[in-house]
Structures are given as structure tokens and as C-alpha cells.
C-alpha positions as CSV (number, residue, x, y, z in Angstrom):
1,M,36.6,-8.8,9.7
2,A,33.8,-10.6,7.8
3,P,30.2,-9.3,7.8
4,K,28.0,-10.9,10.5
5,S,24.5,-10.3,9.5
6,L,22.3,-9.0,6.6
7,M,20.1,-5.9,6.7
8,V,18.4,-4.4,3.7
9,I,17.2,-0.8,4.0
10,Q,14.3,0.6,2.1
11,Y,13.9,4.4,2.1
12,V,10.3,5.6,2.5
13,H,8.4,8.8,2.5
14,D,5.3,7.4,4.2
15,M,6.2,5.2,7.2
16,P,2.7,4.1,8.2
17,A,1.9,3.0,4.6
18,A,5.3,1.3,4.3
19,V,4.9,-0.6,7.6
20,S,1.4,-1.7,6.6
21,F,2.7,-2.8,3.1
22,Y,5.7,-4.8,4.4
23,R,3.7,-6.3,7.3
24,D,0.4,-7.0,5.6
25,G,1.2,-7.0,1.9
26,V,4.5,-8.9,2.1
27,G,4.1,-10.8,5.4
28,L,7.3,-9.8,7.1
29,E,7.4,-9.9,11.0
30,L,7.5,-6.4,12.5
31,V,10.2,-6.1,15.1
32,S,10.0,-2.3,15.9
33,K,8.2,0.7,14.6
34,S,8.7,4.5,14.8
35,A,8.2,7.5,12.6
36,G,11.8,7.5,11.4
37,W,12.9,3.8,11.6
38,S,11.0,0.5,11.5
39,M,12.4,-3.0,11.3
40,F,11.2,-6.4,10.2
41,R,12.6,-9.9,10.5
42,C,13.0,-12.0,7.3
43,G,14.5,-15.3,8.2
44,D,18.0,-14.6,9.5
45,A,18.0,-11.1,7.9
46,L,16.5,-7.8,8.8
47,V,14.6,-5.3,6.6
48,G,14.8,-1.7,7.8
49,L,12.5,1.1,6.7
50,H,14.3,4.5,6.9
51,G,12.0,7.5,6.8
52,I,13.0,10.3,4.3
53,Y,11.7,13.6,5.4
54,G,12.8,17.2,4.9
55,S,15.6,17.1,7.4
56,V,16.9,13.7,6.4
57,T,20.0,13.8,4.2
58,E,20.4,10.1,3.6
59,R,19.2,8.7,0.3
60,P,18.9,5.2,-1.3
61,V,22.0,3.6,-2.6
62,P,21.7,3.1,-6.4
63,Y,21.2,-0.4,-7.6
64,A,20.4,-1.9,-4.2
65,G,17.0,-3.7,-3.9
66,L,15.0,-6.1,-1.9
67,N,14.6,-9.6,-3.2
68,L,12.5,-12.1,-1.1
69,E,12.0,-15.8,-1.6
70,V,8.4,-17.1,-1.4
71,D,6.9,-20.6,-1.6
72,D,4.3,-19.7,-4.2
73,L,4.8,-16.6,-6.4
74,D,1.3,-15.9,-7.7
75,P,-0.5,-15.5,-4.3
76,A,2.5,-13.5,-3.0
77,I,2.2,-11.1,-5.9
78,E,-1.6,-10.9,-5.4
79,R,-1.2,-10.1,-1.7
80,A,1.5,-7.4,-2.4
81,V,-0.7,-5.8,-5.2
82,A,-3.7,-5.8,-2.9
83,H,-1.7,-3.8,-0.4
84,G,-0.5,-1.1,-2.8
85,A,2.4,-2.6,-4.9
86,R,2.5,-2.2,-8.7
87,L,3.4,-5.3,-10.6
88,V,6.0,-4.4,-13.3
89,E,6.5,-7.9,-14.7
90,V,6.7,-11.6,-14.0
91,R,9.8,-13.4,-15.3
92,E,9.5,-17.1,-16.0
93,P,12.3,-19.6,-15.6
94,E,14.9,-19.9,-18.3
95,P,17.5,-22.5,-19.0
96,G,20.1,-22.2,-16.2
97,I,17.8,-19.8,-14.2
98,P,15.2,-22.0,-12.3
99,V,13.4,-19.0,-10.7
100,R,10.1,-17.3,-11.3
101,L,10.5,-13.7,-10.4
102,G,7.9,-11.0,-9.7
103,V,9.2,-7.4,-10.1
104,L,7.1,-4.9,-8.2
105,I,7.2,-1.3,-7.1
106,D,6.2,-0.7,-3.4
107,P,3.9,2.1,-2.4
108,N,6.9,4.4,-1.8
109,G,8.5,3.8,-5.2
110,N,11.1,1.2,-4.1
111,G,11.9,-1.8,-6.3
112,L,11.0,-5.1,-4.8
113,E,11.4,-8.6,-6.2
114,L,9.6,-11.8,-5.1
115,R,11.2,-15.0,-6.2
116,Q,10.1,-18.6,-6.3
117,Q,12.7,-21.3,-6.7
118,M,11.5,-23.8,-9.4
119,G,14.1,-26.5,-8.9
120,A,17.2,-27.2,-11.0
């Protein structure tokens, strides 16, 4: 059976701060919110925030990360940083890679990439 939909899960230690960041700092549409699980819509995909607290045994899967396409990278980075992200680097397009990429760390320490397609 083929996969039917995409959901990316970010594990967070501070749910209220994470919800605020992904809603206000990234601009995702909040679908549901609770102390242990919150969910956002991103186009046809979903972004879930899974709370990590003392009794929770689940942990992030290594090498998984959130990469979101934006229309204009610089204001998207400014918005995310203003809401608590740390900018790690901006990667400019290279031959064969027509993408500008902002690499950030969200307020809970998760990696996050914002990308702008630059045309082929």
C-alpha cells in the first residue's frame, strides 16, 4: 500500500513556545493544540508537534527535519528569527541547485530549513 499523506513531526520540550513559533514565526495554520500534541497545516501536508516530557519515551528520529518552501527567503528568515529561531547559515544557489536555503534552529533545538526556489 502506498503512503497517502505527509506529516512531519517535531519533538518539543515547550509546547506553548513551539506553537507560537510555528504559528507566528513561520506562519503555519494551526489545526489543533494541546499540551502533548499540536498540529499545523502546510499545503497538503501536516506538521505535528509532539511534546517530550518526563514520562514520554518517544524521541526524534535521527536525520529527519522540516524543510518548508517560501516565496521570499529573507523576510521568512527575519520572521522566524524574530520569534526565537537561531539562523545557522544561508546557502546560495549553486550550479544545478537553484535554491536559496536558510538553515535555522527552532526554539526547541530542532533543525528547520526554509527554501526559496530560484528557477532553473
